[in-house]
C-alpha positions as CSV (number, residue, x, y, z in Angstrom):
1,M,26.6,28.2,-6.4
2,T,23.9,28.6,-3.7
3,L,20.7,28.1,-5.7
4,S,19.6,25.4,-3.3
5,R,18.8,28.4,-0.7
6,H,15.6,28.8,-3.0
7,F,14.2,25.6,-2.2
8,S,10.9,26.0,-0.4
9,D,10.1,24.9,3.1
10,R,8.4,21.8,1.5
11,A,11.3,20.8,-0.5
12,Q,13.4,21.1,2.5
13,R,11.2,18.4,4.3
14,M,11.6,16.2,1.4
15,K,13.5,13.0,2.2
16,P,14.2,9.8,0.1
17,L,12.3,6.7,1.3
18,A,14.5,4.2,3.0
19,I,13.3,1.5,0.7
20,R,14.7,2.9,-2.3
21,D,18.3,2.6,-1.0
22,I,17.7,-0.7,0.1
23,L,16.0,-1.8,-3.1
24,K,19.1,-0.4,-5.1
25,K,21.3,-2.4,-3.3
26,G,19.1,-5.5,-3.4
27,A,19.1,-5.2,-7.1
28,D,22.2,-7.5,-7.2
29,P,21.0,-10.6,-8.9
30,E,22.9,-12.7,-6.2
31,I,20.7,-11.2,-3.5
32,I,17.5,-13.0,-2.4
33,P,15.2,-9.9,-2.2
34,F,12.4,-10.2,0.4
35,I,12.2,-6.4,0.4
36,A,9.4,-4.7,-1.6
37,G,5.8,-5.6,-2.2
38,Q,6.3,-5.8,-5.9
39,P,3.9,-8.0,-7.9
40,E,5.5,-11.0,-9.6
41,P,6.3,-10.1,-13.2
42,S,5.3,-13.5,-14.7
43,L,1.7,-12.9,-13.5
44,F,1.3,-9.7,-15.5
45,P,-1.4,-10.3,-18.1
46,T,0.9,-9.3,-21.1
47,Q,-1.0,-11.3,-23.7
48,A,-4.0,-9.7,-22.9
49,I,-2.6,-6.0,-22.6
50,G,-0.7,-6.6,-25.8
51,Y,-3.9,-7.7,-27.6
52,Q,-5.8,-4.6,-26.4
53,S,-2.9,-2.3,-27.0
54,N,-2.8,-3.4,-30.7
55,H,-6.6,-3.4,-31.4
56,I,-7.6,-0.2,-29.4
57,F,-7.2,1.9,-32.5
58,E,-9.5,-0.2,-34.5
59,S,-12.0,-0.1,-32.0
60,Q,-11.6,3.5,-30.6
61,G,-9.8,5.5,-33.2
62,P,-7.0,8.0,-32.7
63,E,-9.1,9.7,-30.0
64,V,-7.6,7.3,-27.5
65,L,-4.6,9.5,-27.9
66,Q,-6.2,12.9,-27.1
67,Y,-6.7,14.7,-24.0
68,G,-9.5,13.5,-21.8
69,N,-11.7,14.2,-18.9
70,S,-10.0,15.0,-15.7
71,Q,-12.3,12.8,-13.8
72,G,-11.6,9.8,-16.0
73,L,-13.1,7.8,-18.8
74,E,-16.8,7.3,-18.0
75,K,-16.8,3.6,-19.2
76,L,-14.0,2.9,-16.8
77,R,-15.6,4.7,-13.8
78,H,-18.9,2.7,-14.6
79,W,-16.9,-0.6,-14.4
80,I,-15.4,0.6,-10.9
81,A,-18.8,1.6,-9.5
82,G,-20.4,-1.6,-10.8
83,R,-18.2,-3.6,-8.5
84,D,-19.9,-2.1,-5.4
85,S,-23.6,-1.5,-5.8
86,H,-23.5,1.5,-3.3
87,V,-21.0,3.5,-5.5
88,D,-22.1,6.0,-8.2
89,P,-19.9,6.5,-11.2
90,N,-20.2,10.1,-10.6
91,N,-18.2,9.8,-7.4
92,V,-15.3,8.1,-9.0
93,V,-12.2,9.7,-10.2
94,I,-9.4,8.0,-12.2
95,I,-6.0,8.8,-10.9
96,S,-2.3,8.0,-11.9
97,G,-1.4,5.4,-9.2
98,S,-2.8,5.2,-5.8
99,Q,0.1,7.4,-4.5
100,Q,-1.6,10.1,-6.1
101,A,-4.4,9.8,-3.9
102,L,-2.3,10.3,-0.9
103,D,-0.6,13.5,-2.4
104,I,-4.1,14.8,-3.3
105,S,-5.6,14.1,0.2
106,A,-2.5,16.0,1.7
107,K,-3.1,18.9,-0.5
108,L,-6.7,19.0,0.3
109,F,-6.5,18.7,4.1
110,V,-3.1,19.0,5.5
111,M,-1.3,22.2,6.7
112,P,2.0,22.3,8.4
113,G,1.5,21.3,12.0
114,D,-1.9,19.6,11.4
115,K,-2.4,16.4,13.1
116,V,-2.7,13.3,11.0
117,I,-3.7,10.0,12.7
118,V,-1.8,6.8,11.3
119,A,-1.4,3.2,12.4
120,S,1.7,2.5,14.0
121,P,3.5,1.0,12.0
122,T,2.0,2.1,8.5
123,Y,3.0,2.6,4.8
124,A,6.2,4.5,4.5
125,G,5.1,6.1,1.3
126,A,2.2,7.8,3.2
127,L,4.5,9.0,6.1
128,G,6.8,10.6,3.4
129,T,3.9,12.4,1.8
130,Y,2.2,13.7,4.7
131,S,5.6,14.8,6.1
132,L,6.2,16.8,3.1
133,Y,3.1,18.8,3.8
134,G,4.0,19.4,7.4
135,A,2.0,16.8,9.1
136,D,2.3,16.1,12.8
137,F,1.7,12.3,13.1
138,I,-0.2,10.6,15.8
139,G,0.6,7.0,15.9
140,V,-1.9,4.4,17.0
141,P,-0.6,1.1,18.0
142,C,-2.1,-2.0,16.7
143,D,-2.6,-5.6,17.4
144,D,-3.8,-8.5,15.1
145,E,-7.1,-6.8,14.7
146,G,-5.9,-3.4,13.9
147,M,-5.9,0.0,15.6
148,L,-6.4,-0.4,19.4
149,P,-9.8,1.3,20.2
150,E,-8.6,3.1,23.4
151,A,-5.5,4.3,21.7
152,L,-7.7,5.6,18.8
153,E,-9.9,7.4,20.9
154,A,-7.2,9.1,22.8
155,A,-5.7,10.2,19.5
156,M,-9.1,11.6,18.4
157,Q,-8.8,14.1,21.4
158,N,-6.0,15.9,19.6
159,D,-8.2,17.6,17.0
160,P,-6.9,15.6,13.8
161,R,-7.1,16.9,10.5
162,L,-7.1,13.5,8.8
163,I,-7.0,9.7,9.5
164,Y,-5.0,7.5,7.2
165,C,-5.6,3.7,7.2
166,I,-5.1,0.5,5.3
167,P,-7.7,-1.9,6.7
168,N,-7.1,-4.7,4.2
169,F,-3.9,-6.7,4.6
170,M,-2.0,-3.6,5.9
171,N,1.3,-2.5,4.8
172,P,3.8,-3.6,6.5
173,T,2.0,-5.9,9.1
174,G,-0.3,-7.9,6.8
175,V,-3.0,-7.3,9.4
176,N,-6.6,-7.6,8.1
177,M,-8.6,-5.2,10.3
178,S,-11.6,-6.9,11.9
179,L,-15.1,-5.9,11.5
180,A,-15.5,-4.6,15.0
181,R,-12.4,-2.2,14.6
182,R,-13.6,-1.1,11.2
183,E,-16.9,-0.1,12.6
184,H,-15.1,1.5,15.6
185,L,-13.0,3.7,13.3
186,A,-15.9,4.6,11.1
187,R,-17.7,5.7,14.3
188,M,-14.9,7.9,15.7
189,A,-14.7,9.5,12.3
190,Q,-18.4,10.4,12.3
191,Q,-18.4,11.3,16.0
192,Y,-15.6,13.8,15.7
193,D,-16.3,14.7,12.0
194,V,-12.8,13.8,10.6
195,P,-12.1,12.6,7.1
196,I,-10.6,9.3,6.5
197,I,-8.3,8.4,3.5
198,E,-8.6,4.6,3.0
199,D,-5.9,3.1,1.2
200,D,-6.7,-0.3,-0.5
201,P,-4.2,-1.6,-2.6
202,Y,-4.4,-5.4,-1.4
203,G,-8.1,-6.0,-0.9
204,E,-8.3,-8.2,-3.9
205,L,-5.4,-10.3,-2.8
206,R,-7.5,-12.2,-0.1
207,F,-6.3,-15.8,0.6
208,E,-8.7,-16.9,3.2
209,G,-11.8,-15.7,5.1
210,E,-14.8,-13.7,4.1
211,R,-14.7,-10.2,2.6
212,L,-15.2,-7.5,5.0
213,P,-16.8,-4.1,4.3
214,N,-14.5,-1.2,3.6
215,I,-14.5,2.0,5.8
216,Q,-16.1,3.7,2.9
217,E,-19.2,1.6,3.1
218,L,-19.4,2.1,6.9
219,A,-18.8,5.9,6.8
220,P,-19.3,7.1,3.0
221,E,-19.6,10.7,3.9
222,H,-16.3,10.8,5.8
223,T,-14.2,8.5,3.6
224,M,-12.0,9.0,0.5
225,Y,-11.4,5.5,-0.8
226,A,-8.4,4.7,-2.9
227,S,-7.5,1.5,-4.8
228,T,-5.4,0.6,-7.8
229,F,-4.8,-1.7,-10.8
230,S,-1.2,-2.0,-9.8
231,K,-1.5,-5.3,-7.9
232,I,-4.2,-6.8,-10.0
233,L,-3.0,-5.9,-13.6
234,A,0.5,-4.3,-13.5
235,P,2.1,-1.4,-11.5
236,G,3.7,0.1,-14.8
237,L,0.2,1.2,-16.1
238,R,0.0,3.7,-13.2
239,L,-3.7,3.7,-13.1
240,A,-6.0,3.8,-10.0
241,W,-9.0,5.3,-8.6
242,I,-10.8,7.2,-5.7
243,V,-14.3,6.9,-4.6
244,A,-15.4,10.2,-2.7
245,P,-18.6,11.7,-1.2
246,D,-20.4,14.6,-3.2
247,W,-19.0,17.4,-1.0
248,L,-15.4,16.5,-1.8
249,M,-15.8,15.9,-5.6
250,E,-15.2,19.5,-6.9
251,K,-12.0,20.1,-4.8
252,L,-10.8,16.6,-5.5
253,I,-11.0,16.9,-9.3
254,T,-9.4,20.4,-9.0
255,A,-6.6,19.1,-7.0
256,K,-5.8,16.4,-9.5
257,Q,-5.9,18.9,-12.3
258,T,-3.1,20.8,-10.7
259,S,-1.0,17.6,-10.6
260,D,-1.4,16.1,-14.1
261,L,-4.6,17.4,-15.6
262,Q,-5.6,13.8,-16.2
263,S,-4.6,10.3,-16.2
264,A,-3.4,8.8,-19.5
265,T,-6.3,8.5,-21.9
266,Y,-4.7,5.7,-23.9
267,T,-4.1,3.6,-20.7
268,Q,-7.7,4.2,-19.5
269,H,-9.2,2.9,-22.9
270,F,-7.1,-0.2,-23.1
271,V,-7.7,-1.2,-19.6
272,S,-11.4,-0.5,-19.9
273,E,-11.6,-2.9,-22.9
274,L,-9.5,-5.4,-20.9
275,L,-12.1,-5.4,-18.2
276,E,-15.1,-6.1,-20.5
277,D,-15.5,-9.8,-19.9
278,D,-14.7,-12.1,-17.0
279,F,-10.9,-12.0,-17.5
280,I,-10.4,-9.9,-14.5
281,V,-12.3,-12.5,-12.2
282,H,-10.2,-15.4,-13.5
283,H,-7.0,-13.3,-13.4
284,I,-7.5,-12.3,-9.7
285,G,-8.2,-16.0,-8.8
286,R,-5.0,-16.8,-10.3
287,L,-3.1,-14.2,-8.3
288,R,-4.7,-15.2,-5.1
289,H,-3.6,-18.9,-5.7
290,Y,-0.1,-18.0,-6.5
291,Y,0.6,-15.6,-3.5
292,K,-1.1,-17.9,-1.1
293,K,1.2,-20.6,-2.2
294,Q,4.2,-18.2,-1.7
295,R,3.0,-17.3,1.7
296,D,2.7,-21.0,2.7
297,V,6.2,-21.8,1.5
298,M,7.6,-18.7,3.5
299,V,5.7,-19.7,6.7
300,T,6.8,-23.2,6.6
301,A,10.4,-22.2,6.0
302,M,10.2,-19.8,8.9
303,K,8.8,-22.5,11.2
304,E,11.8,-24.7,10.4
305,S,14.5,-21.9,10.7
306,F,13.7,-19.2,12.6
307,P,14.4,-19.1,16.5
308,S,11.6,-19.5,18.9
309,E,12.3,-16.0,20.2
310,I,11.0,-14.3,16.8
311,N,7.3,-13.5,16.6
312,Y,5.6,-13.3,13.1
313,S,2.3,-12.9,11.5
314,I,0.7,-15.4,9.1
315,P,-1.4,-13.1,6.9
316,T,-4.7,-14.0,5.3
317,G,-4.0,-11.9,2.3
318,G,-1.6,-9.2,0.8
319,M,2.1,-9.4,0.2
320,F,4.0,-9.3,3.6
321,I,4.9,-11.1,6.7
322,W,5.7,-9.1,9.8
323,C,8.3,-10.3,12.3
324,E,9.3,-8.9,15.7
325,L,12.8,-9.9,16.9
326,P,13.9,-9.7,20.4
327,E,14.0,-5.9,21.6
328,Q,17.7,-5.9,22.1
329,L,18.2,-6.5,18.3
330,N,18.4,-3.7,15.7
331,A,17.1,-5.0,12.3
332,T,18.7,-1.8,10.5
333,Q,22.2,-2.9,11.7
334,L,21.7,-6.5,11.1
335,L,20.6,-5.9,7.5
336,E,24.4,-5.3,6.6
337,Q,25.1,-8.7,7.7
338,A,22.0,-10.0,5.7
339,F,23.4,-8.5,2.6
340,D,26.8,-10.1,3.2
341,K,24.8,-13.5,3.4
342,K,23.1,-12.5,0.1
343,V,19.7,-12.0,1.4
344,A,17.8,-8.8,2.1
345,Y,14.5,-7.7,4.0
346,M,13.1,-4.3,5.0
347,P,13.8,-3.1,8.5
348,G,10.5,-2.1,10.2
349,S,11.6,1.2,11.7
350,A,10.9,2.7,8.1
351,F,7.2,2.1,8.9
352,F,7.1,4.0,12.2
353,H,6.4,7.7,12.2
354,D,8.7,8.2,15.0
355,G,11.5,5.9,13.9
356,S,10.8,3.4,16.6
357,G,10.4,-0.4,15.8
358,H,14.1,-1.1,15.5
359,H,13.5,-4.7,16.1
360,T,11.0,-5.3,13.5
361,V,11.2,-6.9,10.1
362,R,9.0,-6.8,6.9
363,L,9.4,-9.8,4.5
364,S,7.8,-9.8,1.1
365,F,7.0,-13.3,-0.5
366,T,6.0,-12.0,-3.8
367,I,8.9,-11.8,-6.4
368,V,10.9,-14.7,-4.9
369,N,10.7,-18.3,-6.2
370,E,10.3,-21.5,-3.9
371,T,14.0,-22.3,-3.7
372,Q,14.9,-18.6,-2.9
373,I,12.4,-18.5,-0.1
374,K,13.7,-21.7,1.5
375,E,17.4,-20.6,1.1
376,G,16.8,-17.0,2.1
377,I,14.7,-17.8,5.2
378,S,17.3,-20.4,6.2
379,L,20.1,-17.7,5.9
380,L,18.1,-15.2,7.9
381,G,17.2,-17.7,10.6
382,G,21.0,-18.5,11.0
383,L,21.6,-14.6,11.1
384,F,19.1,-14.1,13.9
385,K,20.1,-17.1,15.9
386,E,23.5,-15.6,15.9
387,A,22.5,-12.2,16.8
388,I,20.3,-13.5,19.7
389,A,23.1,-15.6,21.0
390,S,25.6,-12.7,20.8
391,S,23.2,-10.4,22.6
392,V,22.8,-12.3,25.7
């Protein structure tokens, strides 16, 4: 049978994300998983969600199971807009997980061969989505403040169609883009008249420092901003949102309609009810406290166990710690040895559009307990020491 010959060019470009294979292998309960940026399940507000789920029909009736507006529930859009005084509820669209924002932005802006500017490294899911639509990536190297200005300016000379960025606690590096770099990125988009897709799943998970303005606040006419309830409530809800300028709204809503017509009416209603009081403020405070403690435990363990040749970040928010091993090491090859020792991480090369970064590692501190962190980091420290010694 040769039916596969009927696959479209787009289907031929589809490639499974490397993290999925690693997650499958890391699902072994004996493995200590520093792999995915998954929220800690014990922090899901199950009681509050359960209460609202049980009472939603009393307050709203059977209409919560009916088709809804493609733009999303008005009450929920008002809550989102109310968090930022400069946002109009009419410029908010409810979507089915923030990954849908990437797919929609690719539909709207990317044709095969179009240039898309990304940080190097950046979120692997974005690379997969834009690759599917035939994007030609221009990677902009970063330091601990974000995209390097000269490199970004050079990238803008290539007539890009779109800029993708994660300013808040970037995946995979955990870097929080500085105010100066945010302002520079906004100016570049305005000067060259290029749209930005700003991906912000981690903005509420800030442990230290003051909140910085989003790119959407600095360049509202050029920015399509996306955030999600996945990291502050639960990813299984598959509920997120986009804030977009007026000129984009009609095409944005039409593009969503071609994907799923609308996000789940029922989920929107009970999440909207859940957000009515100060519950979410206290819940986010609880998340910040927990993940900060997790980060601190991992950083302390790394200071004790990692060889001095390894450089690593200390993020001020988010879910990840980024490590750079000596360049002669290959983190993907070392992963098999890590699995043998019953510990796993995410090789950094998956986050580079060109497959570079072979000596980098992303560690997630979210779904492992304190004992697992200490044991797993000790095991990795021993593995890396052995690898460095044998490479000399």
